[in-house]
MILUM-130680 format. One record per residue (C-alpha): x, y, z; residue number from 1; residue in one letter. Coordinates in pm, 1 decimal. Layout:
REM residues N
@X->X | Y->Y | Z->Z | num->NUM | residu->a
...
REM end
This chain:
REM residues 284
@X->35170.7 | Y->-3621.3 | Z->9967.8 | num->1 | residu->m
@X->35140.8 | Y->-3896.3 | Z->9768.9 | num->2 | residu->e
@X->35164.1 | Y->-4259.3 | Z->9927.6 | num->3 | residu->s
@X->35390.3 | Y->-4490.1 | Z->9836.0 | num->4 | residu->m
@X->35313.8 | Y->-4745.2 | Z->9554.5 | num->5 | residu->k
@X->35240.8 | Y->-5103.9 | Z->9705.6 | num->6 | residu->v
@X->35368.0 | Y->-5426.7 | Z->9480.9 | num->7 | residu->f
@X->35225.7 | Y->-5763.7 | Z->9477.6 | num->8 | residu->f
@X->35472.5 | Y->-5943.9 | Z->9757.9 | num->9 | residu->a
@X->35802.3 | Y->-6121.2 | Z->9558.7 | num->10 | residu->d
@X->35700.1 | Y->-5993.5 | Z->9247.7 | num->11 | residu->a
@X->36030.8 | Y->-5815.7 | Z->9184.9 | num->12 | residu->e
@X->36151.9 | Y->-5904.0 | Z->8816.9 | num->13 | residu->s
@X->36128.7 | Y->-5708.4 | Z->8526.1 | num->14 | residu->s
@X->35844.3 | Y->-5727.0 | Z->8291.0 | num->15 | residu->f
@X->36081.3 | Y->-5900.0 | Z->8064.0 | num->16 | residu->a
@X->36190.7 | Y->-6171.1 | Z->8285.4 | num->17 | residu->d
@X->35889.2 | Y->-6253.1 | Z->8464.2 | num->18 | residu->g
@X->35655.7 | Y->-6558.8 | Z->8393.3 | num->19 | residu->h
@X->35386.8 | Y->-6380.8 | Z->8537.2 | num->20 | residu->f
@X->35246.5 | Y->-6044.8 | Z->8488.1 | num->21 | residu->a
@X->34992.5 | Y->-5887.3 | Z->8787.2 | num->22 | residu->i
@X->34834.0 | Y->-5632.9 | Z->8755.8 | num->23 | residu->f
@X->34544.0 | Y->-5436.7 | Z->8944.9 | num->24 | residu->g
@X->34180.3 | Y->-5341.1 | Z->8812.3 | num->25 | residu->v
@X->34065.8 | Y->-5029.6 | Z->9100.6 | num->26 | residu->p
@X->33681.0 | Y->-5032.2 | Z->8970.3 | num->27 | residu->f
@X->33326.0 | Y->-5042.4 | Z->9130.9 | num->28 | residu->d
@X->33162.5 | Y->-4807.2 | Z->8886.4 | num->29 | residu->g
@X->32919.5 | Y->-5090.3 | Z->8835.3 | num->30 | residu->t
@X->32864.5 | Y->-5196.6 | Z->9182.2 | num->31 | residu->c
@X->32516.9 | Y->-5283.5 | Z->9284.4 | num->32 | residu->s
@X->32502.9 | Y->-5342.5 | Z->9663.4 | num->33 | residu->h
@X->32850.4 | Y->-5244.8 | Z->9882.3 | num->34 | residu->r
@X->33098.5 | Y->-5029.2 | Z->9698.5 | num->35 | residu->k
@X->33471.3 | Y->-5031.3 | Z->9797.4 | num->36 | residu->g
@X->33590.4 | Y->-5355.0 | Z->9534.5 | num->37 | residu->t
@X->33818.8 | Y->-5010.6 | Z->9394.5 | num->38 | residu->a
@X->34029.7 | Y->-5032.8 | Z->9713.4 | num->39 | residu->l
@X->34077.7 | Y->-5417.1 | Z->9659.3 | num->40 | residu->a
@X->34416.6 | Y->-5434.8 | Z->9465.5 | num->41 | residu->p
@X->34567.9 | Y->-5240.9 | Z->9699.2 | num->42 | residu->k
@X->34442.1 | Y->-5439.5 | Z->10029.5 | num->43 | residu->a
@X->34532.6 | Y->-5762.9 | Z->9869.4 | num->44 | residu->i
@X->34920.4 | Y->-5658.6 | Z->9750.6 | num->45 | residu->r
@X->34970.3 | Y->-5520.1 | Z->10155.8 | num->46 | residu->e
@X->34782.8 | Y->-5899.6 | Z->10269.5 | num->47 | residu->e
@X->35034.1 | Y->-6099.7 | Z->10050.8 | num->48 | residu->s
@X->35322.0 | Y->-6012.6 | Z->10256.1 | num->49 | residu->y
@X->35186.0 | Y->-6207.7 | Z->10546.0 | num->50 | residu->n
@X->35261.2 | Y->-6495.0 | Z->10388.8 | num->51 | residu->f
@X->35603.3 | Y->-6749.7 | Z->10405.0 | num->52 | residu->e
@X->35725.4 | Y->-6773.4 | Z->10050.0 | num->53 | residu->t
@X->35735.6 | Y->-7108.2 | Z->10045.3 | num->54 | residu->y
@X->35434.6 | Y->-7340.7 | Z->9956.9 | num->55 | residu->l
@X->35538.0 | Y->-7675.0 | Z->10118.4 | num->56 | residu->w
@X->35295.6 | Y->-7842.6 | Z->9995.5 | num->57 | residu->e
@X->35372.7 | Y->-7816.8 | Z->9630.2 | num->58 | residu->h
@X->35769.6 | Y->-7789.2 | Z->9737.9 | num->59 | residu->e
@X->35788.8 | Y->-7474.0 | Z->9533.9 | num->60 | residu->v
@X->35934.9 | Y->-7111.7 | Z->9655.6 | num->61 | residu->d
@X->35759.6 | Y->-6802.2 | Z->9547.3 | num->62 | residu->l
@X->36160.0 | Y->-6653.1 | Z->9570.3 | num->63 | residu->e
@X->36232.3 | Y->-6866.1 | Z->9252.8 | num->64 | residu->d
@X->35962.2 | Y->-6778.7 | Z->9067.3 | num->65 | residu->i
@X->36007.7 | Y->-6452.1 | Z->8820.9 | num->66 | residu->p
@X->35723.1 | Y->-6241.5 | Z->8861.9 | num->67 | residu->m
@X->35631.2 | Y->-5859.6 | Z->8793.8 | num->68 | residu->h
@X->35326.7 | Y->-5633.8 | Z->8906.7 | num->69 | residu->d
@X->35265.7 | Y->-5354.9 | Z->8623.5 | num->70 | residu->m
@X->35049.5 | Y->-5201.8 | Z->8925.7 | num->71 | residu->t
@X->34728.4 | Y->-5046.5 | Z->8791.5 | num->72 | residu->d
@X->34459.7 | Y->-4988.1 | Z->8521.9 | num->73 | residu->v
@X->34326.4 | Y->-4640.2 | Z->8526.3 | num->74 | residu->l
@X->33968.9 | Y->-4695.1 | Z->8573.9 | num->75 | residu->c
@X->33778.4 | Y->-4353.4 | Z->8601.6 | num->76 | residu->s
@X->33473.0 | Y->-4504.0 | Z->8408.4 | num->77 | residu->n
@X->33327.7 | Y->-4861.3 | Z->8287.7 | num->78 | residu->i
@X->33465.5 | Y->-4810.1 | Z->7906.4 | num->79 | residu->d
@X->33825.2 | Y->-4682.1 | Z->8063.1 | num->80 | residu->e
@X->33827.8 | Y->-4952.3 | Z->8261.6 | num->81 | residu->m
@X->33752.8 | Y->-5241.4 | Z->7990.2 | num->82 | residu->m
@X->33994.6 | Y->-5063.4 | Z->7759.4 | num->83 | residu->g
@X->34292.7 | Y->-5030.2 | Z->7976.8 | num->84 | residu->g
@X->34212.8 | Y->-5416.1 | Z->8079.1 | num->85 | residu->v
@X->34186.5 | Y->-5487.3 | Z->7728.5 | num->86 | residu->g
@X->34521.9 | Y->-5298.3 | Z->7624.6 | num->87 | residu->t
@X->34743.7 | Y->-5450.1 | Z->7922.0 | num->88 | residu->t
@X->34586.3 | Y->-5793.1 | Z->7838.4 | num->89 | residu->m
@X->34743.6 | Y->-5750.7 | Z->7481.6 | num->90 | residu->e
@X->35051.5 | Y->-5675.6 | Z->7598.5 | num->91 | residu->q
@X->35107.8 | Y->-5976.3 | Z->7840.6 | num->92 | residu->i
@X->35018.0 | Y->-6210.9 | Z->7595.8 | num->93 | residu->l
@X->35170.1 | Y->-6053.1 | Z->7319.7 | num->94 | residu->g
@X->35482.5 | Y->-6117.4 | Z->7551.8 | num->95 | residu->a
@X->35408.6 | Y->-6423.5 | Z->7618.5 | num->96 | residu->g
@X->35345.1 | Y->-6428.3 | Z->8013.2 | num->97 | residu->k
@X->35115.6 | Y->-6541.7 | Z->8230.8 | num->98 | residu->f
@X->34836.6 | Y->-6258.2 | Z->8324.2 | num->99 | residu->p
@X->34718.2 | Y->-6210.6 | Z->8684.8 | num->100 | residu->i
@X->34434.7 | Y->-5954.4 | Z->8734.1 | num->101 | residu->i
@X->34338.2 | Y->-5827.0 | Z->9120.5 | num->102 | residu->l
@X->33989.7 | Y->-5684.1 | Z->9120.5 | num->103 | residu->g
@X->33825.8 | Y->-5453.2 | Z->9131.4 | num->104 | residu->g
@X->33477.6 | Y->-5583.6 | Z->8999.9 | num->105 | residu->e
@X->33370.7 | Y->-5858.6 | Z->8781.3 | num->106 | residu->h
@X->33317.3 | Y->-5660.7 | Z->8500.3 | num->107 | residu->s
@X->33675.4 | Y->-5671.2 | Z->8420.2 | num->108 | residu->l
@X->33681.8 | Y->-6062.6 | Z->8308.9 | num->109 | residu->t
@X->33508.7 | Y->-6000.5 | Z->7953.7 | num->110 | residu->p
@X->33775.5 | Y->-5763.0 | Z->7860.5 | num->111 | residu->p
@X->34061.4 | Y->-5986.6 | Z->7998.1 | num->112 | residu->a
@X->33879.2 | Y->-6302.8 | Z->7820.9 | num->113 | residu->v
@X->33854.9 | Y->-6147.3 | Z->7477.3 | num->114 | residu->r
@X->34205.5 | Y->-6131.9 | Z->7457.6 | num->115 | residu->k
@X->34241.3 | Y->-6487.3 | Z->7433.8 | num->116 | residu->f
@X->34181.9 | Y->-6724.9 | Z->7145.4 | num->117 | residu->k
@X->34023.9 | Y->-7084.7 | Z->7148.0 | num->118 | residu->d
@X->33997.7 | Y->-7064.1 | Z->7499.0 | num->119 | residu->i
@X->33751.2 | Y->-7186.9 | Z->7772.6 | num->120 | residu->g
@X->33654.3 | Y->-7016.2 | Z->8087.9 | num->121 | residu->v
@X->33570.6 | Y->-7179.6 | Z->8477.2 | num->122 | residu->v
@X->33436.8 | Y->-6877.9 | Z->8669.2 | num->123 | residu->i
@X->33365.9 | Y->-6907.1 | Z->9033.9 | num->124 | residu->l
@X->33070.4 | Y->-6737.0 | Z->9131.6 | num->125 | residu->d
@X->32790.0 | Y->-6736.0 | Z->9413.7 | num->126 | residu->a
@X->32565.4 | Y->-6553.7 | Z->9125.0 | num->127 | residu->h
@X->32444.6 | Y->-6673.8 | Z->8776.8 | num->128 | residu->l
@X->32527.6 | Y->-6310.9 | Z->8608.1 | num->129 | residu->d
@X->32374.6 | Y->-6366.0 | Z->8310.8 | num->130 | residu->f
@X->32176.5 | Y->-6067.0 | Z->8269.7 | num->131 | residu->r
@X->32200.2 | Y->-5902.3 | Z->7928.3 | num->132 | residu->d
@X->32190.1 | Y->-5548.6 | Z->8098.8 | num->133 | residu->q
@X->32151.0 | Y->-5431.3 | Z->8460.3 | num->134 | residu->y
@X->32046.4 | Y->-5064.6 | Z->8498.3 | num->135 | residu->l
@X->32099.2 | Y->-4997.2 | Z->8177.7 | num->136 | residu->d
@X->32411.9 | Y->-5127.6 | Z->8168.4 | num->137 | residu->e
@X->32544.4 | Y->-5428.2 | Z->7937.1 | num->138 | residu->p
@X->32881.8 | Y->-5417.6 | Z->8092.5 | num->139 | residu->n
@X->32803.8 | Y->-5438.6 | Z->8465.1 | num->140 | residu->s
@X->32951.7 | Y->-5689.9 | Z->8685.2 | num->141 | residu->h
@X->32623.9 | Y->-5839.3 | Z->8719.4 | num->142 | residu->a
@X->32640.0 | Y->-5955.0 | Z->8322.0 | num->143 | residu->c
@X->32958.8 | Y->-6097.3 | Z->8367.7 | num->144 | residu->a
@X->32905.0 | Y->-6422.5 | Z->8279.2 | num->145 | residu->t
@X->32675.5 | Y->-6335.5 | Z->7992.4 | num->146 | residu->r
@X->32933.8 | Y->-6140.2 | Z->7832.3 | num->147 | residu->r
@X->33170.2 | Y->-6389.9 | Z->7861.2 | num->148 | residu->v
@X->32914.7 | Y->-6623.5 | Z->7723.8 | num->149 | residu->f
@X->32917.7 | Y->-6410.5 | Z->7423.6 | num->150 | residu->d
@X->33280.0 | Y->-6414.0 | Z->7349.3 | num->151 | residu->i
@X->33323.0 | Y->-6809.5 | Z->7383.2 | num->152 | residu->v
@X->33065.3 | Y->-6946.8 | Z->7326.1 | num->153 | residu->g
@X->32782.4 | Y->-7217.1 | Z->7514.5 | num->154 | residu->p
@X->33058.7 | Y->-7466.6 | Z->7490.8 | num->155 | residu->d
@X->33320.0 | Y->-7339.6 | Z->7630.3 | num->156 | residu->n
@X->33207.2 | Y->-7147.1 | Z->7981.3 | num->157 | residu->v
@X->33119.6 | Y->-7308.1 | Z->8312.2 | num->158 | residu->i
@X->33019.2 | Y->-7172.2 | Z->8606.0 | num->159 | residu->t
@X->33056.2 | Y->-7310.1 | Z->8938.6 | num->160 | residu->i
@X->32882.2 | Y->-7253.2 | Z->9303.6 | num->161 | residu->g
@X->32586.6 | Y->-7067.7 | Z->9157.8 | num->162 | residu->v
@X->32327.4 | Y->-7026.6 | Z->9464.9 | num->163 | residu->r
@X->32149.7 | Y->-6709.9 | Z->9358.7 | num->164 | residu->s
@X->31985.5 | Y->-6612.5 | Z->9039.8 | num->165 | residu->m
@X->31629.7 | Y->-6443.4 | Z->8937.5 | num->166 | residu->e
@X->31380.6 | Y->-6714.2 | Z->8791.7 | num->167 | residu->k
@X->31391.7 | Y->-6521.7 | Z->8439.9 | num->168 | residu->w
@X->31764.6 | Y->-6542.5 | Z->8449.0 | num->169 | residu->e
@X->31793.6 | Y->-6900.6 | Z->8485.1 | num->170 | residu->q
@X->31526.1 | Y->-6993.9 | Z->8268.0 | num->171 | residu->q
@X->31725.3 | Y->-6762.5 | Z->8007.3 | num->172 | residu->e
@X->32073.0 | Y->-6955.3 | Z->8093.0 | num->173 | residu->a
@X->31862.5 | Y->-7267.5 | Z->8028.2 | num->174 | residu->e
@X->31720.0 | Y->-7164.4 | Z->7693.7 | num->175 | residu->m
@X->32061.1 | Y->-7041.1 | Z->7561.4 | num->176 | residu->h
@X->32241.8 | Y->-7344.4 | Z->7713.0 | num->177 | residu->g
@X->32522.8 | Y->-7226.8 | Z->7932.4 | num->178 | residu->l
@X->32683.0 | Y->-7484.0 | Z->8137.2 | num->179 | residu->n
@X->32596.4 | Y->-7370.8 | Z->8519.0 | num->180 | residu->f
@X->32672.6 | Y->-7575.1 | Z->8838.3 | num->181 | residu->i
@X->32486.9 | Y->-7470.6 | Z->9130.8 | num->182 | residu->d
@X->32582.3 | Y->-7532.6 | Z->9463.1 | num->183 | residu->a
@X->32407.6 | Y->-7843.4 | Z->9556.3 | num->184 | residu->p
@X->32545.6 | Y->-8048.1 | Z->9207.4 | num->185 | residu->t
@X->32914.8 | Y->-7899.4 | Z->9344.4 | num->186 | residu->l
@X->32841.6 | Y->-8058.9 | Z->9631.3 | num->187 | residu->r
@X->32703.2 | Y->-8423.0 | Z->9517.5 | num->188 | residu->k
@X->32942.4 | Y->-8453.7 | Z->9268.8 | num->189 | residu->k
@X->33274.1 | Y->-8273.0 | Z->9384.9 | num->190 | residu->g
@X->33466.8 | Y->-8000.5 | Z->9208.3 | num->191 | residu->m
@X->33697.6 | Y->-8260.0 | Z->8964.1 | num->192 | residu->a
@X->33376.5 | Y->-8405.9 | Z->8803.3 | num->193 | residu->k
@X->33226.6 | Y->-8049.9 | Z->8753.6 | num->194 | residu->c
@X->33582.3 | Y->-7962.8 | Z->8574.6 | num->195 | residu->l
@X->33534.3 | Y->-8263.2 | Z->8352.0 | num->196 | residu->a
@X->33329.7 | Y->-8117.0 | Z->8088.0 | num->197 | residu->d
@X->33597.0 | Y->-7875.6 | Z->7964.7 | num->198 | residu->l
@X->33659.4 | Y->-7911.7 | Z->7616.8 | num->199 | residu->k
@X->33909.9 | Y->-7668.6 | Z->7552.1 | num->200 | residu->r
@X->34282.8 | Y->-7737.8 | Z->7678.8 | num->201 | residu->e
@X->34357.9 | Y->-7381.7 | Z->7746.3 | num->202 | residu->s
@X->34152.6 | Y->-7240.9 | Z->8049.0 | num->203 | residu->i
@X->34127.8 | Y->-6897.5 | Z->8214.8 | num->204 | residu->y
@X->34005.5 | Y->-6934.6 | Z->8550.5 | num->205 | residu->l
@X->33812.2 | Y->-6648.4 | Z->8716.1 | num->206 | residu->s
@X->33718.4 | Y->-6638.4 | Z->9090.5 | num->207 | residu->l
@X->33453.9 | Y->-6430.5 | Z->9236.5 | num->208 | residu->d
@X->33517.1 | Y->-6392.5 | Z->9598.3 | num->209 | residu->m
@X->33151.4 | Y->-6444.6 | Z->9660.7 | num->210 | residu->d
@X->33173.3 | Y->-6830.1 | Z->9600.2 | num->211 | residu->f
@X->33350.9 | Y->-6852.9 | Z->9912.4 | num->212 | residu->i
@X->33088.4 | Y->-6840.0 | Z->10215.4 | num->213 | residu->d
@X->33075.2 | Y->-6502.2 | Z->10421.1 | num->214 | residu->p
@X->33194.8 | Y->-6682.6 | Z->10708.9 | num->215 | residu->s
@X->33522.9 | Y->-6723.4 | Z->10518.6 | num->216 | residu->h
@X->33528.6 | Y->-6385.3 | Z->10318.6 | num->217 | residu->a
@X->33289.5 | Y->-6118.8 | Z->10455.5 | num->218 | residu->p
@X->33466.8 | Y->-5843.3 | Z->10265.7 | num->219 | residu->g
@X->33258.3 | Y->-5886.3 | Z->9903.3 | num->220 | residu->v
@X->33033.2 | Y->-5660.3 | Z->9728.7 | num->221 | residu->g
@X->32715.9 | Y->-5909.8 | Z->9680.3 | num->222 | residu->n
@X->32743.6 | Y->-6152.0 | Z->10033.6 | num->223 | residu->p
@X->32577.7 | Y->-6494.1 | Z->9961.4 | num->224 | residu->e
@X->32538.3 | Y->-6746.6 | Z->10270.0 | num->225 | residu->f
@X->32597.5 | Y->-7160.1 | Z->10217.2 | num->226 | residu->f
@X->32880.6 | Y->-7086.8 | Z->10018.2 | num->227 | residu->g
@X->33217.2 | Y->-7279.7 | Z->10017.6 | num->228 | residu->f
@X->33511.9 | Y->-7284.5 | Z->10226.3 | num->229 | residu->s
@X->33846.9 | Y->-7179.8 | Z->10021.1 | num->230 | residu->p
@X->33999.3 | Y->-7590.9 | Z->10011.8 | num->231 | residu->d
@X->33742.0 | Y->-7590.2 | Z->9738.5 | num->232 | residu->i
@X->33937.4 | Y->-7317.6 | Z->9583.3 | num->233 | residu->v
@X->34241.1 | Y->-7449.3 | Z->9593.0 | num->234 | residu->k
@X->34119.5 | Y->-7778.8 | Z->9455.4 | num->235 | residu->e
@X->34041.6 | Y->-7632.1 | Z->9148.3 | num->236 | residu->c
@X->34315.4 | Y->-7380.8 | Z->9126.0 | num->237 | residu->i
@X->34527.3 | Y->-7727.9 | Z->9149.8 | num->238 | residu->n
@X->34329.8 | Y->-7944.5 | Z->8889.8 | num->239 | residu->e
@X->34352.2 | Y->-7692.0 | Z->8657.6 | num->240 | residu->l
@X->34702.5 | Y->-7602.0 | Z->8743.1 | num->241 | residu->a
@X->34861.6 | Y->-7780.1 | Z->8377.3 | num->242 | residu->e
@X->34568.7 | Y->-7595.9 | Z->8135.9 | num->243 | residu->k
@X->34582.4 | Y->-7209.8 | Z->8331.9 | num->244 | residu->l
@X->34686.8 | Y->-6965.8 | Z->8118.8 | num->245 | residu->v
@X->34528.9 | Y->-6663.3 | Z->8322.0 | num->246 | residu->g
@X->34382.3 | Y->-6578.8 | Z->8620.3 | num->247 | residu->f
@X->34132.1 | Y->-6315.8 | Z->8805.5 | num->248 | residu->d
@X->33993.9 | Y->-6253.7 | Z->9151.9 | num->249 | residu->v
@X->33731.8 | Y->-5982.5 | Z->9217.7 | num->250 | residu->c
@X->33487.6 | Y->-5860.5 | Z->9430.8 | num->251 | residu->e
@X->33705.3 | Y->-5830.2 | Z->9756.4 | num->252 | residu->v
@X->33544.4 | Y->-5508.7 | Z->9937.9 | num->253 | residu->s
@X->33785.5 | Y->-5377.2 | Z->10163.1 | num->254 | residu->p
@X->33511.9 | Y->-5132.4 | Z->10376.7 | num->255 | residu->p
@X->33335.2 | Y->-5427.1 | Z->10511.8 | num->256 | residu->y
@X->33611.9 | Y->-5658.5 | Z->10508.2 | num->257 | residu->d
@X->33809.5 | Y->-5746.5 | Z->10866.6 | num->258 | residu->n
@X->34102.0 | Y->-5852.6 | Z->10663.1 | num->259 | residu->g
@X->34039.2 | Y->-6180.9 | Z->10605.0 | num->260 | residu->n
@X->33899.9 | Y->-6156.5 | Z->10263.7 | num->261 | residu->t
@X->34202.6 | Y->-5918.3 | Z->10085.8 | num->262 | residu->a
@X->34413.7 | Y->-6199.3 | Z->10278.4 | num->263 | residu->a
@X->34230.2 | Y->-6506.0 | Z->10143.5 | num->264 | residu->l
@X->34263.7 | Y->-6365.0 | Z->9762.9 | num->265 | residu->a
@X->34604.8 | Y->-6297.2 | Z->9830.4 | num->266 | residu->a
@X->34685.1 | Y->-6642.7 | Z->9910.3 | num->267 | residu->r
@X->34490.1 | Y->-6756.1 | Z->9627.7 | num->268 | residu->l
@X->34686.7 | Y->-6595.0 | Z->9403.2 | num->269 | residu->v
@X->34956.4 | Y->-6716.7 | Z->9549.9 | num->270 | residu->r
@X->34847.7 | Y->-7065.1 | Z->9535.6 | num->271 | residu->e
@X->34798.3 | Y->-7043.2 | Z->9142.9 | num->272 | residu->v
@X->35168.3 | Y->-6856.8 | Z->9086.1 | num->273 | residu->i
@X->35278.0 | Y->-7148.4 | Z->9279.8 | num->274 | residu->g
@X->35066.4 | Y->-7433.9 | Z->9143.9 | num->275 | residu->v
@X->35131.4 | Y->-7281.9 | Z->8762.4 | num->276 | residu->v
@X->35489.0 | Y->-7265.6 | Z->8766.4 | num->277 | residu->w
@X->35554.4 | Y->-7621.3 | Z->8922.5 | num->278 | residu->k
@X->35351.0 | Y->-7778.2 | Z->8604.1 | num->279 | residu->a
@X->35524.6 | Y->-7582.8 | Z->8399.6 | num->280 | residu->k
@X->35859.2 | Y->-7690.0 | Z->8506.1 | num->281 | residu->k
@X->35733.2 | Y->-8029.3 | Z->8551.6 | num->282 | residu->e
@X->35628.0 | Y->-8071.8 | Z->8172.6 | num->283 | residu->a
@X->36010.4 | Y->-7923.6 | Z->8048.7 | num->284 | residu->e
REM end
């Protein structure tokens, strides 16, 4: 018997009426360590029901915000995943909605970014992900930042929180002019100053959950220690609220989770929805 589909909590508006359009990308076909991110969209949706609808610190109630869950993109291989993300993004952006993507592995980000015009991209990630290909696959999750860089150019992408890279990968990133901020620099400067170099007014934010330290988010595909608390992700979201035009969260791996990683991902999605909606209302 087929199990019932789970939708993101409070995403009860129709697509036509929704300001936010949520969809899942249950794909882990290029994962290089822990498989399981294909199970993440369902786990994140299930955990989304754990939270109160009222974001007290922002004085926003998610029950009052129109959002729609489009369910999942079908993903049997990397080409199908990329095509499905691209088609879904065209539908969302063509209708003037704000896209929120529940990954899945990080390979979903480049096809999403490609559908925007004049976009800046902020990537929160423990890994540099600047390989031109990995295991003969140029669209691997280990190449996500490189593919985004190819799309938007060196002046329009910042990857923040990096603490894992190959020596040659670092050299290549520096040679090509990638703006990447390592973990010690982020700790020294703070998130606000790290975001100050953004040139474009419209920003897409991609959150790889391994940016967060495994003590807070153990269930990820490639855990890296000496990471960050969830507070700094919240700070980033709030700093960018007026500029955000899209968001994805990726690399949650439920088989290695105690439930906290999926729950944290769900809470950060709700943070994005709340602060972006508040910024929109204040601007009207």
